[in-house]
LOSEKOL-144108 format. One record per residue: z, x, y of N, C-alpha, C, O in turn; chain. Coordinates in nm, 4 decimals, decimal comma. Layout:
REM residues N
+----------+----------+----------+----------+----------+----------+----------+----------+----------+----------+----------+----------+------+
|     n_c3 |     n_c1 |     n_c2 |    ca_c3 |    ca_c1 |    ca_c2 |     c_c3 |     c_c1 |     c_c2 |     o_c3 |     o_c1 |     o_c2 | unit |
+----------+----------+----------+----------+----------+----------+----------+----------+----------+----------+----------+----------+------+
|        Z |        X |        Y |        Z |        X |        Y |        Z |        X |        Y |        Z |        X |        Y |    A |
...
+----------+----------+----------+----------+----------+----------+----------+----------+----------+----------+----------+----------+------+
This chain:
REM residues 89
+----------+----------+----------+----------+----------+----------+----------+----------+----------+----------+----------+----------+------+
|     n_c3 |     n_c1 |     n_c2 |    ca_c3 |    ca_c1 |    ca_c2 |     c_c3 |     c_c1 |     c_c2 |     o_c3 |     o_c1 |     o_c2 | unit |
+----------+----------+----------+----------+----------+----------+----------+----------+----------+----------+----------+----------+------+
|   7,8594 |  -0,3700 |   1,7478 |   7,8083 |  -0,3510 |   1,6137 |   7,6750 |  -0,2766 |   1,6200 |   7,5930 |  -0,3012 |   1,7084 |    A |
|   7,6554 |  -0,1883 |   1,5282 |   7,5300 |  -0,1138 |   1,5230 |   7,4345 |  -0,1806 |   1,4244 |   7,4758 |  -0,2319 |   1,3205 |    A |
|   7,3076 |  -0,1786 |   1,4590 |   7,2032 |  -0,2330 |   1,3722 |   7,0873 |  -0,1346 |   1,3700 |   7,0597 |  -0,0668 |   1,4690 |    A |
|   7,0213 |  -0,1278 |   1,2584 |   6,9041 |  -0,0417 |   1,2468 |   6,7834 |  -0,1137 |   1,3056 |   6,7759 |  -0,2366 |   1,3041 |    A |
|   6,6896 |  -0,0356 |   1,3570 |   6,5676 |  -0,0903 |   1,4166 |   6,4473 |  -0,0543 |   1,3289 |   6,4352 |   0,0572 |   1,2783 |    A |
|   6,3600 |  -0,1525 |   1,3132 |   6,2420 |  -0,1372 |   1,2274 |   6,1189 |  -0,1910 |   1,2995 |   6,1296 |  -0,2681 |   1,3949 |    A |
|   6,0032 |  -0,1493 |   1,2526 |   5,8778 |  -0,2024 |   1,3013 |   5,7772 |  -0,2007 |   1,1871 |   5,7990 |  -0,1373 |   1,0839 |    A |
|   5,6676 |  -0,2709 |   1,2074 |   5,5580 |  -0,2719 |   1,1109 |   5,4340 |  -0,2209 |   1,1827 |   5,4015 |  -0,2654 |   1,2928 |    A |
|   5,3655 |  -0,1269 |   1,1188 |   5,2413 |  -0,0722 |   1,1741 |   5,1239 |  -0,1478 |   1,1142 |   5,1159 |  -0,1665 |   0,9928 |    A |
|   5,0327 |  -0,1914 |   1,2009 |   4,9105 |  -0,2606 |   1,1595 |   4,7954 |  -0,1603 |   1,1711 |   4,7542 |  -0,1246 |   1,2814 |    A |
|   4,7448 |  -0,1159 |   1,0580 |   4,6407 |  -0,0122 |   1,0592 |   4,5072 |  -0,0616 |   1,1141 |   4,4263 |   0,0188 |   1,1604 |    A |
|   4,4832 |  -0,1911 |   1,1099 |   4,3562 |  -0,2440 |   1,1623 |   4,3561 |  -0,2465 |   1,3153 |   4,2544 |  -0,2157 |   1,3774 |    A |
|   4,4678 |  -0,2824 |   1,3755 |   4,4753 |  -0,2826 |   1,5218 |   4,5241 |  -0,1486 |   1,5760 |   4,5202 |  -0,1238 |   1,6965 |    A |
|   4,5697 |  -0,0634 |   1,4857 |   4,6245 |   0,0684 |   1,5193 |   4,7363 |   0,0558 |   1,6217 |   4,7404 |   0,1268 |   1,7221 |    A |
|   4,8280 |  -0,0384 |   1,5922 |   4,9410 |  -0,0635 |   1,6815 |   5,0625 |  -0,1058 |   1,5997 |   5,0503 |  -0,1569 |   1,4884 |    A |
|   5,1794 |  -0,0832 |   1,6576 |   5,3051 |  -0,1246 |   1,5964 |   5,3408 |  -0,2644 |   1,6458 |   5,3201 |  -0,2970 |   1,7627 |    A |
|   5,3940 |  -0,3459 |   1,5569 |   5,4405 |  -0,4783 |   1,5937 |   5,5763 |  -0,4672 |   1,6623 |   5,6414 |  -0,3630 |   1,6563 |    A |
|   5,6178 |  -0,5744 |   1,7266 |   5,7459 |  -0,5762 |   1,7973 |   5,8582 |  -0,5372 |   1,7019 |   5,8642 |  -0,5879 |   1,5898 |    A |
|   5,9473 |  -0,4478 |   1,7448 |   6,0581 |  -0,4055 |   1,6571 |   6,1519 |  -0,5216 |   1,6245 |   6,1613 |  -0,6192 |   1,6989 |    A |
|   6,2208 |  -0,5081 |   1,5114 |   6,3239 |  -0,6032 |   1,4732 |   6,4440 |  -0,5260 |   1,4233 |   6,4337 |  -0,4074 |   1,3917 |    A |
|   6,5566 |  -0,5921 |   1,4162 |   6,6774 |  -0,5236 |   1,3715 |   6,7276 |  -0,5826 |   1,2411 |   6,7030 |  -0,6990 |   1,2094 |    A |
|   6,7984 |  -0,4997 |   1,1666 |   6,8628 |  -0,5411 |   1,0423 |   6,9879 |  -0,4549 |   1,0250 |   6,9931 |  -0,3413 |   1,0720 |    A |
|   7,0869 |  -0,5095 |   0,9578 |   7,2121 |  -0,4342 |   0,9394 |   7,1935 |  -0,3131 |   0,8495 |   7,2570 |  -0,2095 |   0,8695 |    A |
|   7,1062 |  -0,3266 |   0,7504 |   7,0830 |  -0,2175 |   0,6552 |   6,9345 |  -0,2089 |   0,6222 |   6,8574 |  -0,3003 |   0,6514 |    A |
|   6,8962 |  -0,0985 |   0,5614 |   6,7572 |  -0,0835 |   0,5162 |   6,7244 |  -0,1898 |   0,4118 |   6,6141 |  -0,2445 |   0,4109 |    A |
|   6,8195 |  -0,2188 |   0,3246 |   6,7984 |  -0,3218 |   0,2230 |   6,7689 |  -0,4574 |   0,2830 |   6,6830 |  -0,5303 |   0,2333 |    A |
|   6,8394 |  -0,4921 |   0,3900 |   6,8148 |  -0,6193 |   0,4574 |   6,6755 |  -0,6206 |   0,5215 |   6,6071 |  -0,7229 |   0,5185 |    A |
|   6,6336 |  -0,5087 |   0,5789 |   6,4995 |  -0,4993 |   0,6381 |   6,3923 |  -0,5144 |   0,5299 |   6,2921 |  -0,5832 |   0,5496 |    A |
|   6,4147 |  -0,4495 |   0,4164 |   6,3188 |  -0,4590 |   0,3054 |   6,3115 |  -0,6024 |   0,2550 |   6,2031 |  -0,6524 |   0,2250 |    A |
|   6,4262 |  -0,6686 |   0,2455 |   6,4272 |  -0,8076 |   0,1995 |   6,3482 |  -0,8966 |   0,2954 |   6,2697 |  -0,9804 |   0,2510 |    A |
|   6,3678 |  -0,8797 |   0,4260 |   6,2951 |  -0,9596 |   0,5249 |   6,1453 |  -0,9334 |   0,5177 |   6,0646 |  -1,0263 |   0,5217 |    A |
|   6,1087 |  -0,8053 |   0,5070 |   5,9678 |  -0,7686 |   0,4977 |   5,9067 |  -0,8237 |   0,3694 |   5,7945 |  -0,8742 |   0,3709 |    A |
|   5,9796 |  -0,8143 |   0,2582 |   5,9321 |  -0,8658 |   0,1303 |   5,9051 |  -1,0154 |   0,1384 |   5,8041 |  -1,0637 |   0,0872 |    A |
|   5,9955 |  -1,0886 |   0,2028 |   5,9758 |  -1,2327 |   0,2182 |   5,8499 |  -1,2612 |   0,3002 |   5,7727 |  -1,3504 |   0,2653 |    A |
|   5,8287 |  -1,1873 |   0,4078 |   5,7099 |  -1,2079 |   0,4916 |   5,5821 |  -1,1728 |   0,4158 |   5,4813 |  -1,2423 |   0,4276 |    A |
|   5,5867 |  -1,0651 |   0,3382 |   5,4697 |  -1,0211 |   0,2611 |   5,4311 |  -1,1244 |   0,1555 |   5,3142 |  -1,1356 |   0,1188 |    A |
|   5,5292 |  -1,1993 |   0,1071 |   5,5032 |  -1,2967 |   0,0012 |   5,4897 |  -1,4404 |   0,0517 |   5,4818 |  -1,5338 |  -0,0281 |    A |
|   5,4869 |  -1,4579 |   0,1819 |   5,4650 |  -1,5888 |   0,2434 |   5,3149 |  -1,6049 |   0,2664 |   5,2559 |  -1,5336 |   0,3475 |    A |
|   5,2541 |  -1,6981 |   0,1953 |   5,1085 |  -1,7157 |   0,1995 |   5,0544 |  -1,7493 |   0,3377 |   4,9335 |  -1,7408 |   0,3597 |    A |
|   5,1406 |  -1,7871 |   0,4312 |   5,0955 |  -1,8232 |   0,5660 |   5,0866 |  -1,7016 |   0,6584 |   5,0426 |  -1,7157 |   0,7725 |    A |
|   5,1268 |  -1,5836 |   0,6130 |   5,1303 |  -1,4668 |   0,7019 |   5,0104 |  -1,3738 |   0,6801 |   4,9454 |  -1,3747 |   0,5756 |    A |
|   4,9850 |  -1,2952 |   0,7820 |   4,8806 |  -1,1923 |   0,7723 |   4,9247 |  -1,0818 |   0,6748 |   4,8407 |  -1,0176 |   0,6117 |    A |
|   5,0556 |  -1,0603 |   0,6629 |   5,1063 |  -0,9602 |   0,5679 |   5,0629 |  -0,9956 |   0,4259 |   5,0267 |  -0,9078 |   0,3477 |    A |
|   5,0669 |  -1,1240 |   0,3935 |   5,0274 |  -1,1713 |   0,2609 |   4,8770 |  -1,1552 |   0,2408 |   4,8315 |  -1,1086 |   0,1363 |    A |
|   4,8008 |  -1,1944 |   0,3425 |   4,6553 |  -1,1932 |   0,3306 |   4,5966 |  -1,0525 |   0,3286 |   4,4974 |  -1,0278 |   0,2601 |    A |
|   4,6573 |  -0,9597 |   0,4034 |   4,6028 |  -0,8240 |   0,4162 |   4,7139 |  -0,7193 |   0,3976 |   4,7403 |  -0,6417 |   0,4894 |    A |
|   4,7789 |  -0,7159 |   0,2807 |   4,8954 |  -0,6290 |   0,2635 |   4,8662 |  -0,4794 |   0,2766 |   4,9564 |  -0,4022 |   0,3091 |    A |
|   4,7451 |  -0,4382 |   0,2526 |   4,7142 |  -0,2950 |   0,2640 |   4,7035 |  -0,2497 |   0,4093 |   4,6889 |  -0,1304 |   0,4356 |    A |
|   4,7106 |  -0,3433 |   0,5038 |   4,7014 |  -0,3104 |   0,6468 |   4,8371 |  -0,2841 |   0,7118 |   4,8422 |  -0,2345 |   0,8244 |    A |
|   4,9472 |  -0,3162 |   0,6431 |   5,0789 |  -0,3149 |   0,7072 |   5,1777 |  -0,2204 |   0,6384 |   5,1885 |  -0,2177 |   0,5158 |    A |
|   5,2494 |  -0,1432 |   0,7202 |   5,3494 |  -0,0495 |   0,6704 |   5,4792 |  -0,0673 |   0,7481 |   5,4785 |  -0,0769 |   0,8708 |    A |
|   5,5908 |  -0,0716 |   0,6752 |   5,7232 |  -0,0862 |   0,7349 |   5,7804 |   0,0512 |   0,7691 |   5,7764 |   0,1432 |   0,6873 |    A |
|   5,8340 |   0,0644 |   0,8914 |   5,8947 |   0,1895 |   0,9373 |   6,0343 |   0,1638 |   0,9930 |   6,0599 |   0,0595 |   1,0531 |    A |
|   6,1238 |   0,2594 |   0,9724 |   6,2541 |   0,2588 |   1,0386 |   6,2424 |   0,3445 |   1,1637 |   6,1882 |   0,4549 |   1,1595 |    A |
|   6,2938 |   0,2924 |   1,2760 |   6,2809 |   0,3608 |   1,4053 |   6,4082 |   0,4291 |   1,4529 |   6,4026 |   0,5366 |   1,5126 |    A |
|   6,5224 |   0,3674 |   1,4270 |   6,6465 |   0,4207 |   1,4801 |   6,7578 |   0,3193 |   1,4723 |   6,7632 |   0,2372 |   1,3808 |    A |
|   6,8481 |   0,3262 |   1,5713 |   6,9664 |   0,2423 |   1,5694 |   6,9937 |   0,1862 |   1,7087 |   6,9693 |   0,2526 |   1,8095 |    A |
|   7,0443 |   0,0636 |   1,7130 |   7,0805 |  -0,0007 |   1,8388 |   7,2257 |  -0,0428 |   1,8307 |   7,2681 |  -0,1032 |   1,7321 |    A |
|   7,3021 |  -0,0110 |   1,9343 |   7,4435 |  -0,0460 |   1,9404 |   7,4604 |  -0,1572 |   2,0430 |   7,4359 |  -0,1363 |   2,1618 |    A |
|   7,5020 |  -0,2751 |   1,9980 |   7,5143 |  -0,3879 |   2,0911 |   7,6386 |  -0,3799 |   2,1794 |   7,6523 |  -0,4592 |   2,2726 |    A |
|   7,7295 |  -0,2861 |   2,1523 |   7,8481 |  -0,2709 |   2,2367 |   7,8166 |  -0,1968 |   2,3665 |   7,8688 |  -0,2313 |   2,4726 |    A |
|   7,7315 |  -0,0955 |   2,3576 |   7,6988 |  -0,0193 |   2,4789 |   7,5506 |  -0,0235 |   2,5150 |   7,5088 |   0,0361 |   2,6143 |    A |
|   7,4707 |  -0,0944 |   2,4336 |   7,3284 |  -0,1077 |   2,4619 |   7,2478 |   0,0184 |   2,4350 |   7,1309 |   0,0267 |   2,4726 |    A |
|   7,3087 |   0,1153 |   2,3709 |   7,2421 |   0,2431 |   2,3466 |   7,1476 |   0,2345 |   2,2267 |   7,1826 |   0,1827 |   2,1207 |    A |
|   7,0281 |   0,2864 |   2,2470 |   6,9301 |   0,2969 |   2,1394 |   6,9177 |   0,4443 |   2,1032 |   6,8926 |   0,5287 |   2,1891 |    A |
|   6,9358 |   0,4740 |   1,9748 |   6,9218 |   0,6105 |   1,9251 |   6,8031 |   0,6137 |   1,8305 |   6,8069 |   0,5550 |   1,7224 |    A |
|   6,6986 |   0,6821 |   1,8717 |   6,5772 |   0,6895 |   1,7899 |   6,5890 |   0,8007 |   1,6872 |   6,6522 |   0,9032 |   1,7128 |    A |
|   6,5287 |   0,7807 |   1,5718 |   6,5192 |   0,8872 |   1,4726 |   6,4267 |   0,9955 |   1,5271 |   6,3417 |   0,9680 |   1,6117 |    A |
|   6,4429 |   1,1164 |   1,4795 |   6,3556 |   1,2252 |   1,5232 |   6,2103 |   1,1939 |   1,4891 |   6,1191 |   1,2233 |   1,5663 |    A |
|   6,1905 |   1,1338 |   1,3721 |   6,0572 |   1,0893 |   1,3296 |   6,0730 |   0,9552 |   1,2592 |   6,1694 |   0,9351 |   1,1854 |    A |
|   5,9808 |   0,8648 |   1,2809 |   5,9841 |   0,7345 |   1,2130 |   5,9875 |   0,7576 |   1,0613 |   5,9240 |   0,8496 |   1,0098 |    A |
|   6,0623 |   0,6728 |   0,9917 |   6,0710 |   0,6830 |   0,8463 |   5,9843 |   0,5752 |   0,7828 |   6,0075 |   0,4561 |   0,8033 |    A |
|   5,8848 |   0,6170 |   0,7058 |   5,7963 |   0,5251 |   0,6353 |   5,8724 |   0,4685 |   0,5159 |   5,9125 |   0,5426 |   0,4262 |    A |
|   5,8919 |   0,3369 |   0,5154 |   5,9631 |   0,2726 |   0,4053 |   5,8654 |   0,2225 |   0,2997 |   5,9004 |   0,2161 |   0,1819 |    A |
|   5,7454 |   0,1873 |   0,3392 |   5,6465 |   0,1494 |   0,2388 |   5,5400 |   0,0546 |   0,2891 |   5,5593 |  -0,0196 |   0,3855 |    A |
|   5,4291 |   0,0594 |   0,2220 |   5,3146 |  -0,0265 |   0,2475 |   5,3450 |  -0,1664 |   0,1936 |   5,4114 |  -0,1800 |   0,0908 |    A |
|   5,2980 |  -0,2679 |   0,2606 |   5,3255 |  -0,4057 |   0,2197 |   5,2836 |  -0,4329 |   0,0753 |   5,3469 |  -0,5136 |   0,0072 |    A |
|   5,1794 |  -0,3678 |   0,0283 |   5,1356 |  -0,3891 |  -0,1110 |   5,2463 |  -0,3545 |  -0,2104 |   5,2503 |  -0,4111 |  -0,3196 |    A |
|   5,3361 |  -0,2628 |  -0,1745 |   5,4468 |  -0,2242 |  -0,2633 |   5,5525 |  -0,3336 |  -0,2739 |   5,6327 |  -0,3340 |  -0,3673 |    A |
|   5,5526 |  -0,4262 |  -0,1785 |   5,6540 |  -0,5317 |  -0,1751 |   5,5989 |  -0,6679 |  -0,2168 |   5,6714 |  -0,7674 |  -0,2168 |    A |
|   5,4716 |  -0,6718 |  -0,2520 |   5,4087 |  -0,7978 |  -0,2929 |   5,4477 |  -0,8273 |  -0,4376 |   5,4333 |  -0,7431 |  -0,5262 |    A |
|   5,4968 |  -0,9475 |  -0,4586 |   5,5377 |  -0,9883 |  -0,5932 |   5,4152 |  -1,0176 |  -0,6783 |   5,3140 |  -1,0678 |  -0,6294 |    A |
|   5,4262 |  -0,9857 |  -0,8053 |   5,3188 |  -1,0150 |  -0,9004 |   5,3235 |  -1,1634 |  -0,9314 |   5,4290 |  -1,2174 |  -0,9648 |    A |
|   5,2097 |  -1,2289 |  -0,9203 |   5,2013 |  -1,3730 |  -0,9476 |   5,2288 |  -1,3988 |  -1,0965 |   5,1888 |  -1,3204 |  -1,1826 |    A |
|   5,2957 |  -1,5067 |  -1,1241 |   5,3206 |  -1,5473 |  -1,2626 |   5,1922 |  -1,6081 |  -1,3180 |   5,1489 |  -1,7146 |  -1,2741 |    A |
|   5,1326 |  -1,5401 |  -1,4138 |   5,0036 |  -1,5844 |  -1,4668 |   5,0149 |  -1,6500 |  -1,6036 |   4,9128 |  -1,6772 |  -1,6668 |    A |
|   5,1374 |  -1,6762 |  -1,6514 |   5,1530 |  -1,7399 |  -1,7819 |   5,1087 |  -1,8857 |  -1,7763 |   5,1320 |  -1,9554 |  -1,6776 |    A |
|   5,0447 |  -1,9301 |  -1,8835 |   5,0040 |  -2,0700 |  -1,8936 |   5,1151 |  -2,1461 |  -1,9640 |   5,1741 |  -2,0963 |  -2,0598 |    A |
|   5,1436 |  -2,2663 |  -1,9167 |   5,2476 |  -2,3493 |  -1,9804 |   5,1943 |  -2,4193 |  -2,1004 |   5,2673 |  -2,4933 |  -2,1663 |    A |
+----------+----------+----------+----------+----------+----------+----------+----------+----------+----------+----------+----------+------+
């Protein structure tokens, strides 16, 4: 089965975090969105420091990794942060 590979760039450390895989870009965005909105993570605390990138594809049948010609910027964590519900009951 083939899976897409993604990473997150941390602009403060100027380094990429360990890559992760997802079946689709939508699944990667969903995972990143959940992390960005988890108050216990650095993504939540400093969303302007983190950017999600697509790197390529990994095939678990032959172990082959196919990198994209250039990393694809999917978006800054601030774009995936949910707006807090500010309505008063």
